[in-house]
C-alpha positions in Angstrom: 0.0 0.0 0.0 2.8 2.4 1.0 4.6 1.5 -2.3 1.4 2.3 -4.3 1.0 5.7 -2.6 4.6 6.6 -3.5 4.0 5.5 -7.1 0.9 7.6 -7.3 2.8 10.6 -6.0 5.5 10.1 -8.6 2.9 9.9 -11.3 1.5 13.2 -10.1 4.8 14.9 -9.6 6.3 13.8 -13.0 3.8 15.7 -15.2 4.1 18.8 -13.0 7.9 18.7 -13.3 7.7 18.1 -17.0 5.4 21.1 -17.4 7.6 23.3 -15.2 10.7 22.2 -17.3 8.8 23.0 -20.5 7.8 26.5 -19.2 11.3 27.1 -17.9 12.8 26.1 -21.3 10.3 28.3 -23.1 11.3 31.3 -20.9 15.0 30.6 -21.5 14.3 30.4 -25.2 12.5 33.7 -25.2 15.3 35.3 -23.2 17.9 34.0 -25.7 15.7 35.3 -28.6 15.4 38.7 -26.9 19.2 38.8 -26.3 19.8 37.8 -29.9 17.4 40.6 -31.1 19.2 43.1 -28.9 22.5 42.0 -30.4 21.1 42.3 -33.9 19.9 45.8 -33.1 23.4 46.8 -31.8 24.9 45.3 -35.0 22.5 47.3 -37.1 23.4 50.5 -35.3 27.1 49.8 -35.9 26.5 49.0 -39.5 24.7 52.3 -40.0 27.4 54.2 -38.2 29.9 52.7 -40.7 27.5 53.4 -43.7 27.2 57.0 -42.6 31.0 57.3 -42.7 31.3 55.6 -46.0 28.6 57.9 -47.5 30.5 61.0 -46.2 33.7 59.6 -47.9 31.9 58.8 -51.2 30.3 62.3 -51.3 33.5 64.2 -50.5 34.0 66.9 -53.1 30.9 65.8 -55.1 27.6 67.8 -55.1 25.9 66.2 -58.1 22.6 65.0 -56.9 22.2 62.0 -59.4 25.7 60.8 -58.9 25.5 60.9 -55.1 22.0 59.3 -55.0 23.3 56.5 -57.3 26.2 55.8 -55.0 24.0 56.0 -51.9 21.5 53.4 -53.3 24.4 51.1 -54.2 26.1 51.4 -50.8 22.9 50.9 -48.8 22.0 47.9 -51.0 25.4 46.4 -50.1 25.4 47.0 -46.3 21.8 46.0 -45.6 20.5 42.5 -45.8 17.1 41.1 -46.9 16.3 43.8 -49.4 14.7 43.7 -52.8 14.8 47.5 -53.6 16.7 50.6 -52.5 16.4 53.9 -54.2 15.1 57.4 -54.4 12.0 59.2 -55.7 12.5 62.9 -56.4 9.9 65.7 -56.1 9.1 67.3 -59.5 6.0 69.3 -60.4 4.2 68.2 -57.2 4.7 64.4 -57.6 7.4 61.9 -56.9 9.5 60.8 -60.0 11.7 57.7 -60.0 15.4 58.5 -59.3 18.5 56.3 -58.9 17.9 52.9 -57.4 19.1 49.3 -57.0 16.5 46.5 -57.7 13.8 45.5 -60.2 12.1 48.0 -62.4 9.9 50.4 -60.4 6.9 52.6 -60.6 7.9 55.9 -62.4 5.4 58.4 -60.8 3.8 58.4 -57.4 1.3 61.1 -56.4 1.7 62.8 -53.1 -0.5 61.0 -50.5 -0.6 57.7 -52.4 1.2 54.6 -51.2 4.0 54.5 -48.6 6.2 57.0 -50.5 3.4 59.5 -51.1 2.2 59.2 -47.5 5.8 59.9 -46.2 5.7 63.2 -48.3 2.1 64.1 -47.3 2.8 63.6 -43.6 6.5 64.6 -43.8 7.2 61.6 -41.6 9.3 58.5 -41.8 7.0 55.6 -42.7 8.1 52.2 -41.2 5.7 49.6 -42.4 5.8 46.2 -40.8 3.6 44.6 -43.5 2.9 46.5 -46.7 -0.1 44.3 -47.5 -1.8 45.8 -44.5 -1.0 49.4 -45.5 -4.0 51.2 -47.0 -3.4 52.2 -50.6 0.0 50.4 -50.9 1.4 50.6 -54.4 2.8 47.2 -55.3 5.6 48.0 -57.7 7.2 44.7 -56.8 4.9 41.9 -55.6 7.8 40.4 -53.6 7.9 43.4 -51.2 6.5 42.7 -47.8 7.9 45.5 -45.6 9.1 49.0 -46.3 10.7 52.1 -44.9 10.5 55.5 -46.5 12.3 58.6 -45.3 11.5 62.1 -46.6 14.6 64.1 -47.8 14.7 67.9 -47.2 16.5 70.9 -48.5 15.8 74.6 -48.0 12.8 73.9 -45.8 11.0 71.7 -48.4 10.8 68.0 -49.3 12.9 67.2 -52.3 12.4 63.5 -52.4 12.4 60.2 -50.4 14.7 57.3 -49.7 12.6 54.2 -50.2 13.7 50.7 -49.1 11.7 47.5 -49.6 12.2 44.0 -48.2 10.7 40.6 -49.1 10.5 39.9 -45.3 7.6 41.0 -43.2 8.9 43.0 -40.2 12.4 43.5 -41.6 12.7 47.1 -40.5 13.0 48.2 -36.8 13.7 51.3 -34.8 17.4 50.7 -35.3 16.8 51.0 -39.1 14.7 54.1 -38.6 17.5 55.8 -36.5 20.4 54.6 -38.7 18.7 55.5 -42.0 17.8 58.9 -40.6 21.5 59.6 -40.0 22.3 58.4 -43.6 19.5 60.6 -45.0 20.9 63.6 -43.2 24.3 63.0 -44.9 22.5 62.6 -48.3 20.5 65.8 -47.8 23.6 67.9 -47.0 25.8 66.4 -49.8 23.6 67.1 -52.8 22.8 70.2 -54.8 19.1 70.2 -54.8 18.7 73.4 -56.7 18.6 71.7 -60.1 15.1 70.4 -59.2 
């Protein structure tokens, strides 16, 4: 009888211990994932710091807008991962016109207020879109795009264009991307002669 009572307790304790171990392992897994994500964010910030320095070096002594934007899109395409499009749209006659880029062919004209790029101009705000398929009025220039970040570019108190970056991965862009790309955009704004627009 005593043996059977011990056996019954072991049967009861074992599932509880297994559940506790499963919960413990899940917590540890999430902590590792969180730590990994923090490291990834730190690596991104360092990568953007280096990209900013490289842009400054590329632009040294050069003010031509098209040349600098072409090099900027090439550099960002090299230093960032999981992208399918990096480029610029320039303001001309009240709409965005395709500028230098890296990636597949793209939409040529985007009205202000339409899509992610047009919204960035209309609101004069960075647009960080986790899932473009959920963005109202998204313009699908490339059906492979799943997430997007767009930064307005300024000169002389006006918007002169946008930096547009697309990824085939949902949730590709984070706050580290927003901060790092804002630093790069500032360098681009200051390096180009925007008067020719």
